[in-house]
Structures are given as C-alpha cells and as structure tokens.
C-alpha positions in Angstrom: -11.7 -76.9 -24.0 -13.2 -79.9 -22.1 -12.3 -79.6 -18.4 -11.9 -75.8 -18.4 -13.6 -74.0 -15.5 -15.7 -71.0 -16.7 -18.2 -68.4 -15.6 -21.4 -68.2 -17.7 -23.8 -65.3 -18.0 -27.4 -66.4 -18.6 -30.7 -64.7 -19.2 -34.1 -66.3 -19.0 -36.2 -65.7 -22.2 -39.8 -64.9 -21.4 -39.4 -67.1 -18.2 -39.1 -70.3 -20.5 -35.6 -71.1 -21.5 -32.1 -70.0 -20.1 -29.9 -68.6 -22.9 -26.1 -68.2 -22.7 -25.2 -64.5 -22.9 -21.4 -65.0 -22.5 -18.8 -67.5 -21.4 -15.7 -66.2 -19.5 -12.4 -67.9 -18.3 -12.8 -68.5 -14.6 -9.5 -66.4 -13.9 -11.3 -63.2 -15.0 -13.3 -63.2 -11.7 -16.8 -62.7 -13.4 -19.1 -63.5 -10.5 -22.0 -61.0 -10.7 -24.7 -60.1 -13.3 -23.9 -56.4 -13.2 -20.2 -57.2 -14.0 -21.0 -58.6 -17.6 -24.6 -57.1 -18.5 -27.0 -54.6 -17.9 -29.7 -55.5 -15.4 -32.9 -56.0 -17.4 -36.5 -56.9 -16.7 -36.0 -60.6 -16.9 -34.3 -63.3 -14.8 -30.5 -63.2 -15.2 -27.7 -65.2 -13.5 -24.0 -65.9 -13.4 -23.0 -69.4 -12.8 -19.5 -71.3 -12.5 -19.2 -74.4 -14.5 -16.8 -76.8 -16.0 -16.9 -77.4 -19.8 -17.6 -81.1 -20.7 -17.3 -82.9 -24.0 -20.7 -83.9 -25.3 -21.1 -83.9 -29.0 -24.2 -82.7 -30.6 -26.5 -83.8 -33.3 -28.3 -80.6 -34.8 -31.8 -81.0 -36.2 -30.8 -81.1 -39.8 -27.0 -81.7 -39.8 -24.3 -84.1 -39.0 -22.8 -85.1 -35.6 -20.6 -82.3 -34.2 -18.0 -84.1 -32.1 -16.3 -81.0 -30.6 -19.5 -79.7 -29.0 -19.4 -79.0 -25.2 -21.9 -78.7 -22.5 -21.8 -77.2 -18.9 -21.3 -79.6 -16.1 -20.7 -79.0 -12.3 -22.8 -75.9 -12.3 -23.1 -73.6 -9.2 -25.0 -70.3 -8.9 -22.8 -67.3 -8.3 -25.4 -64.3 -8.6 -29.1 -64.0 -9.6 -31.1 -61.1 -10.7 -34.7 -61.4 -10.6 -37.1 -59.8 -13.1 -38.1 -57.0 -10.5 -34.5 -55.9 -10.3 -34.7 -54.6 -13.9 -37.6 -52.2 -13.1 -35.5 -50.7 -10.4 -32.5 -49.5 -12.6 
C-alpha cells in the first residue's frame, strides 16, 4: 500500500537491469542479501524503500492506477558478483 516502508531484495541481470526478487514488510528485519536469497555470481542488494503510488501504462494495455514504485531508497546490503564465486 502506498506509504508503507519495505525492504526489497534485488538482483542485477547480466549487469544490465536490476530486478526485484522479493518485497518484505519493514518490520520483518530483512537487511542482508544472505537472509533472503542465496548469494549468486551476480550483483545482489537489499534496499529499504517506501512504496509510492505511480500508476502504470503497460506497452499494450490500459492504465493500471494501483501500480506502485519505490521511493526514498537506501542501500542496506550489497553482494558483488565475486562473492558468488566464493560460496
């Protein structure tokens, strides 16, 4: 819901685009990559954010007024690609 504080797990697909792996209620204390996903040989991160109303126009669809985006984003943890080769 817009205005909610969340933690978000992200992975960077082929060093090109960051993709959301999971969204967690801030009260669950998710603050580290290893707490929500296996460390892989790609960039991974956990951020804190606030959900904001944004709406969305999909490429071939109608306006989705309930879509949300991430605002007030802060980095909590980062796992570089190299870390995935050490595990």
